[in-house]
PDB file of N, CA, C, O and CB in Angstrom:
ATOM      1  N   MET A   1      -5.103  14.029 -26.416  1.00  0.00           N
ATOM      2  CA  MET A   1      -6.210  13.585 -25.566  1.00  0.00           C
ATOM      3  C   MET A   1      -5.982  12.150 -25.052  1.00  0.00           C
ATOM      4  O   MET A   1      -6.179  11.878 -23.868  1.00  0.00           O
ATOM      5  CB  MET A   1      -7.540  13.664 -26.346  1.00  0.00           C
ATOM      6  N   ALA A   2      -5.577  11.259 -25.925  1.00  0.00           N
ATOM      7  CA  ALA A   2      -5.316   9.886 -25.568  1.00  0.00           C
ATOM      8  C   ALA A   2      -4.193   9.792 -24.525  1.00  0.00           C
ATOM      9  O   ALA A   2      -4.242   9.010 -23.575  1.00  0.00           O
ATOM     10  CB  ALA A   2      -4.960   9.081 -26.814  1.00  0.00           C
ATOM     11  N   HIS A   3      -3.143  10.667 -24.770  1.00  0.00           N
ATOM     12  CA  HIS A   3      -2.094  10.559 -23.787  1.00  0.00           C
ATOM     13  C   HIS A   3      -2.308  11.177 -22.434  1.00  0.00           C
ATOM     14  O   HIS A   3      -1.630  10.864 -21.455  1.00  0.00           O
ATOM     15  CB  HIS A   3      -0.945  11.114 -24.323  1.00  0.00           C
ATOM     16  N   LEU A   4      -3.290  12.078 -22.412  1.00  0.00           N
ATOM     17  CA  LEU A   4      -3.690  12.626 -21.115  1.00  0.00           C
ATOM     18  C   LEU A   4      -4.430  11.527 -20.297  1.00  0.00           C
ATOM     19  O   LEU A   4      -4.262  11.406 -19.084  1.00  0.00           O
ATOM     20  CB  LEU A   4      -4.609  13.901 -21.314  1.00  0.00           C
ATOM     21  N   PHE A   5      -5.242  10.749 -21.014  1.00  0.00           N
ATOM     22  CA  PHE A   5      -5.938   9.622 -20.432  1.00  0.00           C
ATOM     23  C   PHE A   5      -4.933   8.602 -19.861  1.00  0.00           C
ATOM     24  O   PHE A   5      -5.070   8.145 -18.726  1.00  0.00           O
ATOM     25  CB  PHE A   5      -6.848   8.961 -21.483  1.00  0.00           C
ATOM     26  N   PHE A   6      -3.940   8.265 -20.659  1.00  0.00           N
ATOM     27  CA  PHE A   6      -2.919   7.313 -20.252  1.00  0.00           C
ATOM     28  C   PHE A   6      -2.140   7.837 -19.027  1.00  0.00           C
ATOM     29  O   PHE A   6      -1.820   7.087 -18.105  1.00  0.00           O
ATOM     30  CB  PHE A   6      -1.957   7.032 -21.427  1.00  0.00           C
ATOM     31  N   PHE A   7      -1.851   9.130 -19.054  1.00  0.00           N
ATOM     32  CA  PHE A   7      -1.139   9.754 -17.936  1.00  0.00           C
ATOM     33  C   PHE A   7      -1.967   9.649 -16.649  1.00  0.00           C
ATOM     34  O   PHE A   7      -1.438   9.304 -15.593  1.00  0.00           O
ATOM     35  CB  PHE A   7      -0.821  11.238 -18.254  1.00  0.00           C
ATOM     36  N   SER A   8      -3.240   9.942 -16.743  1.00  0.00           N
ATOM     37  CA  SER A   8      -4.077   9.871 -15.532  1.00  0.00           C
ATOM     38  C   SER A   8      -4.226   8.431 -15.005  1.00  0.00           C
ATOM     39  O   SER A   8      -4.283   8.206 -13.796  1.00  0.00           O
ATOM     40  CB  SER A   8      -5.466  10.458 -15.826  1.00  0.00           C
ATOM     41  N   CYS A   9      -4.288   7.461 -15.938  1.00  0.00           N
ATOM     42  CA  CYS A   9      -4.303   6.054 -15.557  1.00  0.00           C
ATOM     43  C   CYS A   9      -3.013   5.681 -14.841  1.00  0.00           C
ATOM     44  O   CYS A   9      -3.039   4.953 -13.849  1.00  0.00           O
ATOM     45  CB  CYS A   9      -4.506   5.163 -16.788  1.00  0.00           C
ATOM     46  N   ALA A  10      -1.893   6.173 -15.338  1.00  0.00           N
ATOM     47  CA  ALA A  10      -0.615   5.884 -14.729  1.00  0.00           C
ATOM     48  C   ALA A  10      -0.519   6.445 -13.313  1.00  0.00           C
ATOM     49  O   ALA A  10       0.024   5.796 -12.419  1.00  0.00           O
ATOM     50  CB  ALA A  10       0.496   6.437 -15.582  1.00  0.00           C
ATOM     51  N   ILE A  11      -1.044   7.645 -13.115  1.00  0.00           N
ATOM     52  CA  ILE A  11      -1.056   8.274 -11.787  1.00  0.00           C
ATOM     53  C   ILE A  11      -1.943   7.459 -10.808  1.00  0.00           C
ATOM     54  O   ILE A  11      -1.562   7.214  -9.664  1.00  0.00           O
ATOM     55  CB  ILE A  11      -1.572   9.752 -11.894  1.00  0.00           C
ATOM     56  N   VAL A  12      -3.112   7.056 -11.287  1.00  0.00           N
ATOM     57  CA  VAL A  12      -4.006   6.269 -10.452  1.00  0.00           C
ATOM     58  C   VAL A  12      -3.375   4.950 -10.043  1.00  0.00           C
ATOM     59  O   VAL A  12      -3.488   4.531  -8.891  1.00  0.00           O
ATOM     60  CB  VAL A  12      -5.309   6.015 -11.176  1.00  0.00           C
ATOM     61  N   ALA A  13      -2.701   4.286 -11.000  1.00  0.00           N
ATOM     62  CA  ALA A  13      -2.036   2.999 -10.742  1.00  0.00           C
ATOM     63  C   ALA A  13      -0.919   3.169  -9.708  1.00  0.00           C
ATOM     64  O   ALA A  13      -0.745   2.345  -8.810  1.00  0.00           O
ATOM     65  CB  ALA A  13      -1.462   2.410 -12.059  1.00  0.00           C
ATOM     66  N   PHE A  14      -0.158   4.281  -9.867  1.00  0.00           N
ATOM     67  CA  PHE A  14       0.914   4.594  -8.939  1.00  0.00           C
ATOM     68  C   PHE A  14       0.397   4.825  -7.504  1.00  0.00           C
ATOM     69  O   PHE A  14       0.971   4.321  -6.539  1.00  0.00           O
ATOM     70  CB  PHE A  14       1.665   5.822  -9.426  1.00  0.00           C
ATOM     71  N   LEU A  15      -0.693   5.595  -7.388  1.00  0.00           N
ATOM     72  CA  LEU A  15      -1.283   5.884  -6.079  1.00  0.00           C
ATOM     73  C   LEU A  15      -1.827   4.590  -5.435  1.00  0.00           C
ATOM     74  O   LEU A  15      -1.673   4.376  -4.233  1.00  0.00           O
ATOM     75  CB  LEU A  15      -2.420   6.941  -6.221  1.00  0.00           C
ATOM     76  N   LEU A  16      -2.464   3.732  -6.256  1.00  0.00           N
ATOM     77  CA  LEU A  16      -2.954   2.477  -5.737  1.00  0.00           C
ATOM     78  C   LEU A  16      -1.850   1.593  -5.228  1.00  0.00           C
ATOM     79  O   LEU A  16      -1.990   0.924  -4.205  1.00  0.00           O
ATOM     80  CB  LEU A  16      -3.725   1.764  -6.776  1.00  0.00           C
ATOM     81  N   ARG A  17      -0.745   1.592  -5.953  1.00  0.00           N
ATOM     82  CA  ARG A  17       0.408   0.800  -5.566  1.00  0.00           C
ATOM     83  C   ARG A  17       0.971   1.279  -4.260  1.00  0.00           C
ATOM     84  O   ARG A  17       1.305   0.466  -3.398  1.00  0.00           O
ATOM     85  CB  ARG A  17       1.470   0.841  -6.635  1.00  0.00           C
ATOM     86  N   ILE A  18       1.089   2.588  -4.085  1.00  0.00           N
ATOM     87  CA  ILE A  18       1.584   3.191  -2.813  1.00  0.00           C
ATOM     88  C   ILE A  18       0.645   2.806  -1.686  1.00  0.00           C
ATOM     89  O   ILE A  18       1.085   2.393  -0.614  1.00  0.00           O
ATOM     90  CB  ILE A  18       1.691   4.762  -2.919  1.00  0.00           C
ATOM     91  N   ARG A  19      -0.670   2.946  -1.935  1.00  0.00           N
ATOM     92  CA  ARG A  19      -1.625   2.665  -0.914  1.00  0.00           C
ATOM     93  C   ARG A  19      -1.556   1.197  -0.482  1.00  0.00           C
ATOM     94  O   ARG A  19      -1.606   0.906   0.713  1.00  0.00           O
ATOM     95  CB  ARG A  19      -3.007   3.017  -1.396  1.00  0.00           C
ATOM     96  N   SER A  20      -1.443   0.277  -1.434  1.00  0.00           N
ATOM     97  CA  SER A  20      -1.377  -1.124  -1.101  1.00  0.00           C
ATOM     98  C   SER A  20      -0.093  -1.487  -0.354  1.00  0.00           C
ATOM     99  O   SER A  20      -0.095  -2.350   0.524  1.00  0.00           O
ATOM    100  CB  SER A  20      -1.494  -1.945  -2.350  1.00  0.00           C
ATOM    101  N   LEU A  21       1.007  -0.810  -0.718  1.00  0.00           N
ATOM    102  CA  LEU A  21       2.285  -1.034  -0.003  1.00  0.00           C
ATOM    103  C   LEU A  21       2.175  -0.520   1.436  1.00  0.00           C
ATOM    104  O   LEU A  21       2.658  -1.175   2.359  1.00  0.00           O
ATOM    105  CB  LEU A  21       3.471  -0.322  -0.742  1.00  0.00           C
ATOM    106  N   ASN A  22       1.550   0.636   1.635  1.00  0.00           N
ATOM    107  CA  ASN A  22       1.349   1.186   3.003  1.00  0.00           C
ATOM    108  C   ASN A  22       0.487   0.266   3.829  1.00  0.00           C
ATOM    109  O   ASN A  22       0.760   0.041   5.008  1.00  0.00           O
ATOM    110  CB  ASN A  22       0.702   2.586   2.948  1.00  0.00           C
ATOM    111  N   LEU A  23      -0.558  -0.272   3.215  1.00  0.00           N
ATOM    112  CA  LEU A  23      -1.493  -1.174   3.886  1.00  0.00           C
ATOM    113  C   LEU A  23      -0.746  -2.459   4.312  1.00  0.00           C
ATOM    114  O   LEU A  23      -0.917  -2.952   5.427  1.00  0.00           O
ATOM    115  CB  LEU A  23      -2.707  -1.515   2.943  1.00  0.00           C
ATOM    116  N   LEU A  24       0.079  -2.980   3.397  1.00  0.00           N
ATOM    117  CA  LEU A  24       0.874  -4.191   3.678  1.00  0.00           C
ATOM    118  C   LEU A  24       1.835  -3.924   4.842  1.00  0.00           C
ATOM    119  O   LEU A  24       1.974  -4.747   5.746  1.00  0.00           O
ATOM    120  CB  LEU A  24       1.672  -4.643   2.406  1.00  0.00           C
ATOM    121  N   TYR A  25       2.498  -2.755   4.806  1.00  0.00           N
ATOM    122  CA  TYR A  25       3.464  -2.405   5.816  1.00  0.00           C
ATOM    123  C   TYR A  25       2.786  -2.263   7.196  1.00  0.00           C
ATOM    124  O   TYR A  25       3.291  -2.777   8.193  1.00  0.00           O
ATOM    125  CB  TYR A  25       4.183  -1.106   5.426  1.00  0.00           C
ATOM    126  N   SER A  26       1.651  -1.569   7.241  1.00  0.00           N
ATOM    127  CA  SER A  26       0.974  -1.369   8.481  1.00  0.00           C
ATOM    128  C   SER A  26       0.426  -2.703   9.060  1.00  0.00           C
ATOM    129  O   SER A  26       0.477  -2.950  10.264  1.00  0.00           O
ATOM    130  CB  SER A  26      -0.144  -0.366   8.284  1.00  0.00           C
ATOM    131  N   SER A  27      -0.096  -3.538   8.152  1.00  0.00           N
ATOM    132  CA  SER A  27      -0.614  -4.848   8.659  1.00  0.00           C
ATOM    133  C   SER A  27       0.510  -5.728   9.166  1.00  0.00           C
ATOM    134  O   SER A  27       0.328  -6.471  10.130  1.00  0.00           O
ATOM    135  CB  SER A  27      -1.389  -5.602   7.549  1.00  0.00           C
ATOM    136  N   ARG A  28       1.670  -5.654   8.528  1.00  0.00           N
ATOM    137  CA  ARG A  28       2.824  -6.421   8.971  1.00  0.00           C
ATOM    138  C   ARG A  28       3.294  -5.913  10.349  1.00  0.00           C
ATOM    139  O   ARG A  28       3.639  -6.707  11.225  1.00  0.00           O
ATOM    140  CB  ARG A  28       3.971  -6.327   7.927  1.00  0.00           C
ATOM    141  N   LYS A  29       3.303  -4.595  10.525  1.00  0.00           N
ATOM    142  CA  LYS A  29       3.706  -3.988  11.772  1.00  0.00           C
ATOM    143  C   LYS A  29       2.752  -4.386  12.896  1.00  0.00           C
ATOM    144  O   LYS A  29       3.182  -4.670  14.014  1.00  0.00           O
ATOM    145  CB  LYS A  29       3.764  -2.469  11.629  1.00  0.00           C
ATOM    146  N   ARG A  30       1.467  -4.406  12.593  1.00  0.00           N
ATOM    147  CA  ARG A  30       0.470  -4.789  13.569  1.00  0.00           C
ATOM    148  C   ARG A  30       0.603  -6.266  13.945  1.00  0.00           C
ATOM    149  O   ARG A  30       0.457  -6.648  15.106  1.00  0.00           O
ATOM    150  CB  ARG A  30      -0.925  -4.502  13.031  1.00  0.00           C
ATOM    151  N   PHE A  31       0.882  -7.072  12.940  1.00  0.00           N
ATOM    152  CA  PHE A  31       1.090  -8.506  13.143  1.00  0.00           C
ATOM    153  C   PHE A  31       2.288  -8.754  14.021  1.00  0.00           C
ATOM    154  O   PHE A  31       2.234  -9.601  14.913  1.00  0.00           O
ATOM    155  CB  PHE A  31       1.264  -9.221  11.813  1.00  0.00           C
ATOM    156  N   SER A  32       3.378  -8.031  13.788  1.00  0.00           N
ATOM    157  CA  SER A  32       4.566  -8.236  14.622  1.00  0.00           C
ATOM    158  C   SER A  32       4.334  -7.759  16.063  1.00  0.00           C
ATOM    159  O   SER A  32       4.879  -8.335  17.004  1.00  0.00           O
ATOM    160  CB  SER A  32       5.770  -7.501  14.013  1.00  0.00           C
ATOM    161  N   ALA A  33       3.524  -6.704  16.232  1.00  0.00           N
ATOM    162  CA  ALA A  33       3.201  -6.245  17.565  1.00  0.00           C
ATOM    163  C   ALA A  33       2.398  -7.286  18.312  1.00  0.00           C
ATOM    164  O   ALA A  33       2.640  -7.527  19.495  1.00  0.00           O
ATOM    165  CB  ALA A  33       2.442  -4.939  17.507  1.00  0.00           C
ATOM    166  N   ILE A  34       1.432  -7.914  17.629  1.00  0.00           N
ATOM    167  CA  ILE A  34       0.604  -9.004  18.195  1.00  0.00           C
ATOM    168  C   ILE A  34       1.490 -10.180  18.564  1.00  0.00           C
ATOM    169  O   ILE A  34       1.319 -10.804  19.611  1.00  0.00           O
ATOM    170  CB  ILE A  34      -0.501  -9.458  17.187  1.00  0.00           C
ATOM    171  N   GLN A  35       2.434 -10.468  17.691  1.00  0.00           N
ATOM    172  CA  GLN A  35       3.385 -11.565  17.939  1.00  0.00           C
ATOM    173  C   GLN A  35       4.211 -11.318  19.174  1.00  0.00           C
ATOM    174  O   GLN A  35       4.424 -12.228  19.975  1.00  0.00           O
ATOM    175  CB  GLN A  35       4.304 -11.756  16.746  1.00  0.00           C
ATOM    176  N   CYS A  36       4.682 -10.085  19.340  1.00  0.00           N
ATOM    177  CA  CYS A  36       5.486  -9.691  20.526  1.00  0.00           C
ATOM    178  C   CYS A  36       4.687  -9.877  21.807  1.00  0.00           C
ATOM    179  O   CYS A  36       5.186 -10.396  22.805  1.00  0.00           O
ATOM    180  CB  CYS A  36       5.952  -8.214  20.411  1.00  0.00           C
ATOM    181  N   LEU A  37       3.411  -9.431  21.753  1.00  0.00           N
ATOM    182  CA  LEU A  37       2.557  -9.572  22.934  1.00  0.00           C
ATOM    183  C   LEU A  37       2.307 -11.044  23.253  1.00  0.00           C
ATOM    184  O   LEU A  37       2.248 -11.442  24.416  1.00  0.00           O
ATOM    185  CB  LEU A  37       1.220  -8.844  22.720  1.00  0.00           C
ATOM    186  N   TYR A  38       2.165 -11.826  22.215  1.00  0.00           N
ATOM    187  CA  TYR A  38       1.931 -13.258  22.409  1.00  0.00           C
ATOM    188  C   TYR A  38       3.129 -13.951  23.042  1.00  0.00           C
ATOM    189  O   TYR A  38       2.995 -14.806  23.917  1.00  0.00           O
ATOM    190  CB  TYR A  38       1.601 -13.918  21.083  1.00  0.00           C
ATOM    191  N   VAL A  39       4.317 -13.545  22.561  1.00  0.00           N
ATOM    192  CA  VAL A  39       5.558 -14.094  23.135  1.00  0.00           C
ATOM    193  C   VAL A  39       5.744 -13.677  24.603  1.00  0.00           C
ATOM    194  O   VAL A  39       6.159 -14.490  25.429  1.00  0.00           O
ATOM    195  CB  VAL A  39       6.772 -13.631  22.307  1.00  0.00           C
ATOM    196  N   MET A  40       5.447 -12.454  24.914  1.00  0.00           N
ATOM    197  CA  MET A  40       5.519 -11.980  26.305  1.00  0.00           C
ATOM    198  C   MET A  40       4.522 -12.662  27.193  1.00  0.00           C
ATOM    199  O   MET A  40       4.459 -12.372  28.388  1.00  0.00           O
ATOM    200  CB  MET A  40       5.301 -10.498  26.368  1.00  0.00           C
TER     201      MET A  40
END
């Protein structure tokens, strides 16, 4: 039982990490697009 709980916590942490990385990537991409427009 305890290890099932630990396993589910690990999955949640993994998903959150993926989501935060995707968010960081998309915001960086948007920022670079804005920068390109500003330069043009």
